[in-house]
C-alpha positions as a Markdown table, in Angstrom:
| # | Residue | x | y | z |
|---|---|---|---|---|
| 1 | Met | -1.9 | -85.7 | 4.7 |
| 2 | Arg | -4.0 | -84.3 | 7.5 |
| 3 | Gly | -6.8 | -86.7 | 6.7 |
| 4 | Lys | -4.4 | -89.6 | 6.8 |
| 5 | Glu | -2.9 | -88.5 | 10.1 |
| 6 | Arg | -6.4 | -88.1 | 11.5 |
| 7 | Met | -7.4 | -91.6 | 10.5 |
| 8 | Glu | -4.2 | -93.0 | 12.0 |
| 9 | Ser | -4.9 | -91.2 | 15.2 |
| 10 | Val | -8.4 | -92.5 | 15.4 |
| 11 | Ala | -7.1 | -96.0 | 14.7 |
| 12 | Leu | -4.6 | -95.7 | 17.5 |
| 13 | Trp | -7.2 | -94.4 | 20.0 |
| 14 | Ser | -9.5 | -97.3 | 19.0 |
| 15 | Ile | -6.8 | -99.9 | 19.6 |
| 16 | Ala | -5.9 | -98.3 | 23.0 |
| 17 | Leu | -9.6 | -98.3 | 23.9 |
| 18 | Cys | -9.9 | -102.0 | 23.1 |
| 19 | Gln | -6.9 | -102.8 | 25.2 |
| 20 | Val | -8.3 | -100.8 | 28.1 |
| 21 | Leu | -11.7 | -102.6 | 27.8 |
| 22 | Ser | -10.0 | -106.0 | 27.6 |
| 23 | Leu | -8.0 | -105.4 | 30.8 |
| 24 | Ser | -11.1 | -103.9 | 32.5 |
| 25 | Ala | -13.1 | -107.0 | 31.6 |
| 26 | Leu | -10.5 | -109.4 | 32.9 |
| 27 | Leu | -10.2 | -107.3 | 36.2 |
| 28 | Leu | -14.0 | -107.4 | 36.5 |
| 29 | Trp | -14.1 | -111.1 | 36.0 |
| 30 | Asn | -11.5 | -111.6 | 38.8 |
| 31 | Val | -13.7 | -109.6 | 41.1 |
| 32 | Val | -17.0 | -111.2 | 40.1 |
| 33 | Ala | -15.6 | -114.8 | 40.2 |
| 34 | Ser | -14.1 | -114.2 | 43.6 |
| 35 | Tyr | -17.3 | -112.6 | 45.1 |
| 36 | Phe | -19.7 | -115.2 | 43.7 |
| 37 | Asp | -17.3 | -118.1 | 44.2 |
| 38 | Ile | -17.9 | -119.2 | 40.6 |
| 39 | Thr | -15.2 | -121.9 | 40.8 |
| 40 | His | -17.0 | -123.7 | 43.7 |
| 41 | Asn | -20.4 | -123.5 | 41.9 |
| 42 | Leu | -19.1 | -125.0 | 38.7 |
| 43 | Arg | -17.3 | -127.7 | 40.7 |
| 44 | Ser | -20.5 | -128.7 | 42.4 |
| 45 | Leu | -22.2 | -129.1 | 39.0 |
| 46 | Thr | -19.5 | -131.2 | 37.4 |
| 47 | Gln | -17.3 | -133.0 | 39.9 |
| 48 | Gln | -19.7 | -135.7 | 41.1 |
| 49 | Trp | -20.6 | -136.8 | 37.5 |
| 50 | Ile | -17.0 | -136.8 | 36.3 |
| 51 | Thr | -15.8 | -138.8 | 39.4 |
| 52 | His | -18.6 | -141.3 | 38.8 |
| 53 | Arg | -17.4 | -141.8 | 35.2 |
| 54 | Val | -13.8 | -142.2 | 36.3 |
| 55 | Ile | -14.8 | -145.0 | 38.7 |
| 56 | Ala | -17.1 | -146.6 | 36.1 |
| 57 | Asp | -14.2 | -146.6 | 33.5 |
| 58 | Thr | -11.9 | -148.7 | 35.8 |
| 59 | Pro | -12.9 | -152.1 | 34.4 |
| 60 | Leu | -12.1 | -150.9 | 30.8 |
| 61 | Ile | -8.8 | -149.5 | 32.0 |
| 62 | Leu | -7.9 | -152.8 | 33.6 |
| 63 | Gln | -8.9 | -154.6 | 30.4 |
| 64 | Ile | -6.6 | -152.4 | 28.3 |
| 65 | Gln | -3.8 | -152.8 | 30.8 |
| 66 | Ser | -4.1 | -156.6 | 30.5 |
| 67 | Phe | -2.1 | -156.4 | 27.3 |
| 68 | Gln | 0.9 | -155.2 | 29.3 |
| 69 | His | 4.2 | -155.6 | 27.6 |
| 70 | Arg | 7.6 | -154.0 | 27.9 |
| 71 | Phe | 7.4 | -152.7 | 24.3 |
| 72 | Leu | 4.1 | -151.0 | 25.0 |
| 73 | Asp | 5.4 | -149.6 | 28.3 |
| 74 | Ala | 8.4 | -148.0 | 26.4 |
| 75 | Leu | 6.2 | -146.9 | 23.5 |
| 76 | Phe | 3.5 | -145.1 | 25.4 |
| 77 | Ser | 6.0 | -143.7 | 28.0 |
| 78 | Gly | 8.0 | -142.2 | 25.1 |
| 79 | Leu | 4.9 | -140.8 | 23.4 |
| 80 | Ser | 3.9 | -139.1 | 26.7 |
| 81 | Gly | 7.0 | -137.0 | 26.3 |
| 82 | Val | 5.8 | -135.5 | 23.0 |
| 83 | Val | 3.8 | -132.7 | 24.7 |
| 84 | Ser | 5.7 | -132.6 | 28.0 |
| 85 | Val | 7.5 | -129.6 | 29.5 |
| 86 | Pro | 11.0 | -131.0 | 28.6 |
| 87 | Phe | 9.9 | -131.3 | 25.0 |
| 88 | Tyr | 8.7 | -127.7 | 24.9 |
| 89 | Thr | 11.9 | -126.5 | 26.6 |
| 90 | Ala | 14.1 | -128.1 | 23.9 |
| 91 | Phe | 11.8 | -127.9 | 20.8 |
| 92 | Leu | 10.7 | -124.2 | 20.9 |
| 93 | Pro | 14.2 | -122.6 | 21.1 |
| 94 | Leu | 15.3 | -124.8 | 18.2 |
| 95 | Leu | 12.2 | -123.7 | 16.2 |
| 96 | Phe | 13.1 | -120.0 | 16.7 |
| 97 | Trp | 16.7 | -120.4 | 15.9 |
| 98 | Ser | 16.0 | -122.5 | 12.8 |
| 99 | Gly | 14.4 | -119.5 | 11.1 |
| 100 | His | 10.7 | -120.6 | 11.4 |
| 101 | Cys | 9.9 | -117.7 | 13.7 |
| 102 | Lys | 6.2 | -117.4 | 12.8 |
| 103 | Leu | 5.6 | -121.0 | 13.5 |
| 104 | Ala | 7.5 | -120.8 | 16.7 |
| 105 | Arg | 5.5 | -117.8 | 17.8 |
| 106 | Gln | 2.2 | -119.5 | 17.0 |
| 107 | Met | 3.2 | -122.8 | 18.6 |
| 108 | Thr | 4.3 | -121.0 | 21.8 |
| 109 | Leu | 1.1 | -119.0 | 22.0 |
| 110 | Leu | -1.1 | -122.0 | 21.3 |
| 111 | Met | 0.8 | -124.1 | 23.9 |
| 112 | Ala | 0.3 | -121.4 | 26.6 |
| 113 | Phe | -3.4 | -121.1 | 25.6 |
| 114 | Cys | -4.0 | -124.8 | 25.8 |
| 115 | Asp | -2.1 | -125.0 | 29.1 |
| 116 | Tyr | -4.2 | -122.3 | 30.7 |
| 117 | Leu | -7.6 | -123.5 | 29.5 |
| 118 | Gly | -6.9 | -127.2 | 30.1 |
| 119 | Asn | -5.4 | -126.8 | 33.6 |
| 120 | Ser | -8.1 | -124.3 | 34.5 |
| 121 | Val | -10.8 | -126.9 | 33.7 |
| 122 | Lys | -8.7 | -129.5 | 35.7 |
| 123 | Asp | -8.7 | -127.3 | 38.8 |
| 124 | Val | -12.3 | -126.2 | 38.5 |
| 125 | Val | -13.6 | -129.7 | 38.2 |
| 126 | Ser | -11.0 | -131.2 | 40.6 |
| 127 | Ala | -11.9 | -134.8 | 39.5 |
| 128 | Pro | -9.5 | -137.6 | 40.6 |
| 129 | Arg | -7.4 | -139.8 | 38.3 |
| 130 | Pro | -8.1 | -143.5 | 38.2 |
| 131 | Ser | -7.5 | -145.1 | 41.5 |
| 132 | Ser | -4.1 | -146.9 | 41.8 |
| 133 | Pro | -4.4 | -149.8 | 42.8 |
| 134 | Pro | -6.3 | -151.5 | 41.2 |
| 135 | Val | -5.1 | -149.5 | 38.2 |
| 136 | Arg | -1.4 | -149.8 | 37.4 |
| 137 | Arg | 0.1 | -146.4 | 37.1 |
| 138 | Leu | 3.4 | -146.2 | 35.2 |
| 139 | Thr | 5.4 | -143.0 | 35.7 |
| 140 | Ala | 8.7 | -143.5 | 34.0 |
| 141 | Thr | 10.0 | -139.9 | 34.3 |
| 142 | Lys | 10.0 | -137.2 | 37.0 |
| 143 | Asp | 7.8 | -135.1 | 34.7 |
| 144 | Glu | 5.2 | -137.9 | 34.7 |
| 145 | Glu | 5.4 | -138.1 | 38.5 |
| 146 | Glu | 4.5 | -134.4 | 38.7 |
| 147 | Asn | 1.7 | -134.8 | 36.2 |
| 148 | Ala | 0.2 | -137.5 | 38.4 |
| 149 | Leu | -0.2 | -134.9 | 41.1 |
| 150 | Glu | -2.6 | -132.9 | 38.9 |
| 151 | Tyr | -6.3 | -133.6 | 38.6 |
| 152 | Gly | -7.5 | -135.9 | 35.8 |
| 153 | Phe | -10.2 | -134.2 | 33.7 |
| 154 | Pro | -9.5 | -133.3 | 30.9 |
| 155 | Ser | -6.4 | -135.1 | 29.7 |
| 156 | Ser | -3.8 | -132.4 | 29.0 |
| 157 | His | -1.8 | -134.8 | 26.8 |
| 158 | Ala | -4.8 | -135.5 | 24.6 |
| 159 | Leu | -5.8 | -131.8 | 24.4 |
| 160 | Asn | -2.3 | -130.6 | 23.6 |
| 161 | Thr | -1.6 | -133.2 | 21.1 |
| 162 | Val | -4.8 | -132.4 | 19.2 |
| 163 | Cys | -4.0 | -128.7 | 19.1 |
| 164 | Leu | -0.3 | -128.8 | 18.4 |
| 165 | Ala | -0.5 | -131.7 | 15.8 |
| 166 | Gly | -3.5 | -130.0 | 14.2 |
| 167 | Tyr | -1.9 | -126.6 | 14.0 |
| 168 | Leu | 1.4 | -128.0 | 12.7 |
| 169 | Leu | -0.5 | -129.9 | 10.0 |
| 170 | His | -2.4 | -126.7 | 9.0 |
| 171 | Tyr | 0.8 | -124.7 | 8.9 |
| 172 | Val | 2.7 | -127.2 | 6.8 |
| 173 | Leu | -0.1 | -127.7 | 4.3 |
| 174 | Tyr | -0.8 | -124.0 | 3.8 |
| 175 | Ser | 2.9 | -123.1 | 3.6 |
| 176 | Ala | 3.8 | -125.7 | 1.1 |
| 177 | Glu | 4.0 | -124.5 | -2.5 |
| 178 | Asn | 2.9 | -127.8 | -4.1 |
| 179 | Arg | 0.4 | -129.3 | -1.7 |
| 180 | Gly | -2.0 | -131.8 | -3.0 |
| 181 | Ala | -4.6 | -134.3 | -1.8 |
| 182 | Thr | -2.0 | -137.0 | -1.3 |
| 183 | His | 0.1 | -134.8 | 1.0 |
| 184 | Ala | -3.0 | -133.7 | 3.0 |
| 185 | Leu | -4.2 | -137.3 | 3.4 |
| 186 | Ile | -0.7 | -138.4 | 4.6 |
| 187 | Gly | -0.6 | -135.5 | 7.0 |
| 188 | Val | -4.0 | -136.1 | 8.5 |
| 189 | Thr | -3.3 | -139.8 | 8.8 |
| 190 | Val | -0.1 | -139.2 | 10.7 |
| 191 | Ala | -1.7 | -136.5 | 13.0 |
| 192 | Cys | -4.6 | -138.8 | 13.8 |
| 193 | Leu | -2.3 | -141.7 | 14.5 |
| 194 | Leu | -0.3 | -139.6 | 16.8 |
| 195 | Val | -3.4 | -138.3 | 18.7 |
| 196 | Gly | -4.8 | -141.8 | 18.9 |
| 197 | Leu | -1.6 | -143.4 | 20.3 |
| 198 | Val | -1.0 | -140.6 | 22.8 |
| 199 | Ser | -4.7 | -140.9 | 24.0 |
| 200 | Leu | -4.6 | -144.7 | 24.2 |
| 201 | Gly | -1.2 | -144.4 | 26.0 |
| 202 | Arg | -2.7 | -142.2 | 28.8 |
| 203 | Ile | -5.2 | -144.9 | 29.6 |
| 204 | Tyr | -2.7 | -147.8 | 29.2 |
| 205 | Leu | -0.3 | -146.0 | 31.6 |
| 206 | Gly | -3.1 | -145.6 | 34.2 |
| 207 | Met | -2.8 | -141.8 | 34.1 |
| 208 | His | -6.3 | -141.1 | 32.8 |
| 209 | Ser | -9.7 | -142.7 | 32.4 |
| 210 | Val | -11.7 | -142.8 | 29.2 |
| 211 | Val | -13.8 | -139.7 | 30.1 |
| 212 | Asp | -10.6 | -137.7 | 30.8 |
| 213 | Val | -9.3 | -138.6 | 27.3 |
| 214 | Leu | -12.6 | -137.9 | 25.6 |
| 215 | Gly | -12.8 | -134.6 | 27.4 |
| 216 | Gly | -9.3 | -133.7 | 26.3 |
| 217 | Leu | -10.1 | -134.5 | 22.7 |
| 218 | Val | -13.3 | -132.4 | 22.6 |
| 219 | Phe | -11.7 | -129.4 | 24.3 |
| 220 | Gly | -8.7 | -129.7 | 22.0 |
| 221 | Leu | -10.8 | -129.7 | 18.8 |
| 222 | Val | -12.8 | -126.7 | 20.1 |
| 223 | Ile | -9.6 | -124.8 | 21.0 |
| 224 | Leu | -7.9 | -125.7 | 17.7 |
| 225 | Ala | -11.0 | -124.5 | 15.7 |
| 226 | Phe | -10.9 | -121.2 | 17.6 |
| 227 | Trp | -7.2 | -120.7 | 17.2 |
| 228 | Leu | -7.3 | -121.3 | 13.4 |
| 229 | Thr | -9.8 | -118.4 | 13.3 |
| 230 | Val | -7.7 | -115.9 | 15.3 |
| 231 | His | -4.0 | -116.9 | 14.9 |
| 232 | Glu | -3.3 | -114.5 | 12.1 |
| 233 | Tyr | -4.7 | -111.5 | 14.0 |
| 234 | Met | -2.7 | -112.5 | 17.1 |
| 235 | Asp | 0.5 | -112.7 | 15.1 |
| 236 | Arg | 0.0 | -109.3 | 13.5 |
| 237 | Phe | -0.8 | -107.8 | 16.9 |
| 238 | Ile | 2.4 | -109.2 | 18.5 |
| 239 | Val | 4.7 | -108.3 | 15.6 |
| 240 | Ser | 3.4 | -104.8 | 14.7 |
| 241 | Gly | 0.7 | -103.8 | 17.2 |
| 242 | His | 0.7 | -100.7 | 19.3 |
| 243 | Asn | 1.3 | -100.6 | 23.1 |
| 244 | Val | 1.8 | -104.4 | 22.9 |
| 245 | Ser | 4.4 | -104.8 | 25.7 |
| 246 | Pro | 2.6 | -102.6 | 28.3 |
| 247 | Phe | -0.7 | -104.3 | 27.5 |
| 248 | Trp | 0.6 | -107.8 | 27.6 |
| 249 | Thr | 2.4 | -107.1 | 30.9 |
| 250 | Ala | -0.8 | -106.0 | 32.6 |
| 251 | Phe | -2.7 | -108.8 | 30.9 |
| 252 | Ser | -0.3 | -111.5 | 32.1 |
| 253 | Phe | -0.4 | -110.1 | 35.6 |
| 254 | Leu | -4.2 | -110.2 | 35.8 |
| 255 | Leu | -4.2 | -113.8 | 34.4 |
| 256 | Leu | -2.3 | -114.9 | 37.5 |
| 257 | Phe | -5.2 | -113.9 | 39.6 |
| 258 | Ala | -7.8 | -115.1 | 37.2 |
| 259 | Tyr | -6.7 | -118.7 | 37.6 |
| 260 | Pro | -9.2 | -120.9 | 39.6 |
| 261 | Thr | -8.4 | -122.3 | 43.0 |
| 262 | Pro | -8.4 | -126.2 | 43.1 |
| 263 | Glu | -9.6 | -128.2 | 46.1 |
| 264 | Arg | -6.0 | -129.0 | 47.0 |
| 265 | Pro | -2.7 | -127.6 | 45.7 |
| 266 | Thr | -1.5 | -129.1 | 42.4 |
| 267 | Pro | 1.4 | -128.3 | 40.0 |
| 268 | Ser | -1.1 | -126.9 | 37.4 |
| 269 | Phe | -0.8 | -123.3 | 38.6 |
| 270 | Glu | 3.0 | -123.6 | 38.5 |
| 271 | Tyr | 2.9 | -124.7 | 34.8 |
| 272 | His | 0.5 | -121.8 | 34.0 |
| 273 | Thr | 2.8 | -119.3 | 35.7 |
| 274 | Ala | 5.8 | -120.6 | 33.7 |
| 275 | Phe | 4.0 | -120.5 | 30.4 |
| 276 | Asn | 2.5 | -117.1 | 31.2 |
| 277 | Gly | 6.0 | -115.7 | 31.8 |
| 278 | Val | 7.3 | -117.4 | 28.6 |
| 279 | Ile | 4.6 | -115.6 | 26.5 |
| 280 | Leu | 5.3 | -112.2 | 28.1 |
| 281 | Gly | 9.1 | -112.6 | 27.5 |
| 282 | Met | 8.5 | -113.7 | 23.9 |
| 283 | Val | 6.2 | -110.8 | 23.2 |
| 284 | Ile | 8.6 | -108.2 | 24.6 |
| 285 | Gly | 11.5 | -109.8 | 22.8 |
| 286 | Phe | 9.7 | -109.8 | 19.4 |
| 287 | Gln | 8.6 | -106.2 | 19.9 |
| 288 | Gln | 12.3 | -105.2 | 20.2 |
| 289 | Ala | 14.0 | -107.6 | 17.8 |
| 290 | His | 11.5 | -108.7 | 15.1 |
| 291 | His | 12.7 | -106.5 | 12.3 |
| 292 | His | 16.3 | -107.4 | 12.9 |
| 293 | Phe | 16.3 | -111.1 | 13.6 |
| 294 | His | 12.8 | -112.6 | 13.0 |
| 295 | Arg | 11.4 | -111.0 | 9.8 |
| 296 | Lys | 10.1 | -113.2 | 6.9 |
| 297 | Ala | 13.4 | -112.8 | 5.0 |
| 298 | Ile | 15.3 | -114.5 | 7.8 |
| 299 | Arg | 17.4 | -117.5 | 6.7 |
| 300 | His | 16.0 | -121.0 | 7.3 |
| 301 | Ile | 17.7 | -124.2 | 8.2 |
| 302 | Cys | 19.1 | -126.3 | 5.4 |
| 303 | Ser | 19.1 | -123.3 | 3.1 |
| 304 | Pro | 22.4 | -122.0 | 1.6 |
| 305 | Gln | 22.3 | -119.1 | 4.2 |
| 306 | Leu | 21.8 | -121.5 | 7.2 |
| 307 | Ser | 23.6 | -124.8 | 6.7 |
| 308 | Leu | 23.2 | -127.7 | 9.1 |
| 309 | Pro | 26.6 | -127.3 | 10.7 |
| 310 | Val | 25.9 | -123.6 | 11.4 |
| 311 | Phe | 22.5 | -124.6 | 13.0 |
| 312 | Val | 24.3 | -127.2 | 15.1 |
| 313 | Gly | 26.7 | -124.4 | 16.2 |
| 314 | Arg | 23.7 | -122.3 | 17.2 |
| 315 | Ile | 22.4 | -125.2 | 19.4 |
| 316 | Leu | 25.8 | -125.8 | 21.0 |
| 317 | Phe | 26.1 | -122.1 | 21.9 |
| 318 | Gly | 22.4 | -121.1 | 22.4 |
| 319 | Ile | 21.3 | -123.9 | 24.8 |
| 320 | Pro | 24.1 | -123.2 | 27.4 |
| 321 | Ala | 23.5 | -119.5 | 27.1 |
| 322 | Ile | 19.8 | -119.7 | 27.9 |
| 323 | Ile | 20.5 | -122.2 | 30.8 |
| 324 | Leu | 22.8 | -119.6 | 32.2 |
| 325 | Val | 20.2 | -116.9 | 31.8 |
| 326 | Lys | 17.6 | -119.1 | 33.5 |
| 327 | Phe | 19.9 | -119.7 | 36.5 |
| 328 | Cys | 20.9 | -116.0 | 36.8 |
| 329 | Ser | 17.3 | -114.7 | 36.4 |
| 330 | Lys | 16.1 | -117.0 | 39.1 |
| 331 | Ala | 18.8 | -115.8 | 41.5 |
| 332 | Leu | 18.0 | -112.2 | 40.6 |
| 333 | Ala | 14.2 | -112.6 | 41.1 |
| 334 | Lys | 14.8 | -114.3 | 44.5 |
| 335 | Trp | 16.7 | -111.2 | 45.6 |
| 336 | Ile | 14.7 | -108.4 | 44.0 |
| 337 | Leu | 11.0 | -109.5 | 44.6 |
| 338 | Pro | 11.2 | -110.0 | 48.5 |
| 339 | Val | 12.9 | -106.6 | 48.8 |
| 340 | Leu | 10.3 | -105.0 | 46.5 |
| 341 | Ala | 7.4 | -106.6 | 48.4 |
| 342 | Asn | 8.8 | -105.5 | 51.8 |
| 343 | Thr | 9.3 | -101.9 | 50.4 |
| 344 | Leu | 5.7 | -101.8 | 49.3 |
| 345 | Gly | 4.4 | -103.4 | 52.5 |
| 346 | Ile | 3.0 | -106.5 | 50.7 |
| 347 | Pro | 2.9 | -109.6 | 52.9 |
| 348 | Ile | 4.6 | -112.6 | 51.3 |
| 349 | Arg | 5.4 | -116.2 | 51.9 |
| 350 | Ser | 7.5 | -118.8 | 50.0 |
| 351 | Ser | 6.5 | -122.4 | 49.5 |
| 352 | Ser | 9.9 | -123.6 | 48.4 |
| 353 | Tyr | 12.3 | -121.1 | 46.9 |
| 354 | Ile | 13.1 | -119.0 | 50.0 |
| 355 | Pro | 13.3 | -121.1 | 53.2 |
| 356 | Gln | 13.4 | -118.1 | 55.4 |
| 357 | Leu | 10.0 | -116.9 | 54.3 |
| 358 | Asn | 8.7 | -120.5 | 54.6 |
| 359 | Ile | 9.9 | -120.8 | 58.2 |
| 360 | Ser | 8.5 | -117.4 | 59.2 |
| 361 | Leu | 5.0 | -118.7 | 58.6 |
| 362 | Ser | 5.3 | -121.6 | 61.1 |
| 363 | Gly | 5.9 | -121.8 | 64.8 |
| 364 | Glu | 5.4 | -119.0 | 67.4 |
| 365 | Asn | 6.1 | -116.2 | 65.0 |
| 366 | Ala | 3.4 | -117.4 | 62.7 |
| 367 | Glu | 0.8 | -117.1 | 65.3 |
| 368 | Ser | 1.5 | -113.4 | 65.8 |
| 369 | Gln | 1.4 | -112.8 | 62.1 |
| 370 | Lys | -1.9 | -114.5 | 61.7 |
| 371 | Met | -3.4 | -111.9 | 64.0 |
| 372 | Phe | -2.9 | -109.5 | 61.2 |
| 373 | Phe | -2.7 | -111.6 | 58.1 |
| 374 | Ser | -4.3 | -115.0 | 57.5 |
| 375 | Pro | -2.5 | -117.3 | 55.0 |
| 376 | Gln | -4.9 | -116.1 | 52.3 |
| 377 | Asp | -3.8 | -112.5 | 52.9 |
| 378 | Ser | -0.2 | -113.2 | 51.9 |
| 379 | Phe | 1.1 | -113.8 | 48.5 |
| 380 | Asp | 3.4 | -116.7 | 47.5 |
| 381 | Val | 6.5 | -115.0 | 46.2 |
| 382 | Asp | 7.5 | -118.2 | 44.4 |
| 383 | Thr | 4.8 | -117.3 | 41.8 |
| 384 | Gly | 6.5 | -114.0 | 41.0 |
| 385 | Ile | 9.9 | -115.6 | 40.9 |
| 386 | Arg | 8.8 | -118.3 | 38.5 |
| 387 | Phe | 7.0 | -115.8 | 36.3 |
| 388 | Leu | 9.9 | -113.4 | 36.1 |
| 389 | Gln | 12.4 | -116.2 | 35.6 |
| 390 | Tyr | 10.6 | -117.7 | 32.6 |
| 391 | Ala | 9.8 | -114.3 | 31.1 |
| 392 | Ile | 13.6 | -113.5 | 31.1 |
| 393 | Leu | 14.3 | -116.9 | 29.7 |
| 394 | Ala | 11.9 | -116.5 | 26.8 |
| 395 | Trp | 13.2 | -112.9 | 26.1 |
| 396 | Ser | 16.7 | -114.3 | 25.9 |
| 397 | Ile | 15.7 | -116.9 | 23.3 |
| 398 | Val | 14.2 | -114.3 | 20.9 |
| 399 | Asp | 16.2 | -111.1 | 21.7 |
| 400 | Leu | 19.4 | -111.8 | 23.5 |
| 401 | Val | 20.8 | -114.9 | 21.8 |
| 402 | Pro | 20.1 | -114.0 | 18.1 |
| 403 | Pro | 22.5 | -111.0 | 18.1 |
| 404 | Leu | 25.1 | -113.2 | 19.6 |
| 405 | Phe | 24.6 | -115.6 | 16.7 |
| 406 | Ser | 25.3 | -112.6 | 14.4 |
| 407 | Leu | 28.5 | -111.7 | 16.2 |
| 408 | Leu | 29.7 | -115.3 | 16.0 |
| 409 | Arg | 28.6 | -115.5 | 12.4 |
| 410 | Leu | 26.3 | -118.4 | 13.1 |
């Protein structure tokens, strides 16, 4: 018994050492990247060439748009919502509550991973989208209007579609009991058709050039290949690892500072902050509730234990519940974080959430503040509010709402 306990103790110390080294490496990267201005150096190597390719692709984009039709407008606008933020917001909670918890974990992690890497490259390169006019840019939704404010290379839609469709296909084929060549061929065909239509749609809608889409496809394939190598290790670590919640909290915090600074502000960092918070909330939630509500033996949709009417009941109760949690968590964060920052003496500003902090940085009062703090020396409290809000939202999906389902016999 002593030998077994000693081996377990050594294993725990090894895991703790790896976690400390990982956090130290990320912290060191933040310092080195800031000191040597790595983002600016990479931008100087790539931006000019990518911008030239975007301009050179304009005639081809106009040729594709010459086939303009109402049906194609509706088709490609609809397909652009497949990997949009509203799609994630609706799809992922349903995936958790339907009993497919492992798939939901992996899809959420992969989504955040794709978002971070894709948007990081966007803001490092800071290459423009196709010029409109002459290119016709169709933004049918508010989400598309916000996407248009981001930089172009690589196409996030192409990248995310490759990764999510590819991983979903891998999961289905390897989970099916009687999979065969026919099923695999049909799955690959559907996945490729979806990726092709989404990619073509980004050009047709005037949102991306050809080089943007090709870059998204290449990055997506590389990320998917990497993820298929490590996804099982990641899942075991989240479900049954040691010191997971403290490690991931520190890791998520450092990731906020590791994000590159673009030439001009874009919504990309806001998306990363939200997804970063979602992953932290999900990890903490699974650490607390996995063995009770998310184990392998959990009932799946359309099984005798979880009928379709019961699942519909979960949706009708769960969606309003998490919307309420999101609203309350935002209000709580807007109250707590400024008080905490003032207590610790941390200079803060607010770009939109707290008008009082936004006003304080303009006018005569701002001039006196700038004598002590430049705008770069203050922190945007909106980042912390958004991060905390989405962390609590994700935690409620995996840890707060499932026990309520049990109480309601759903």
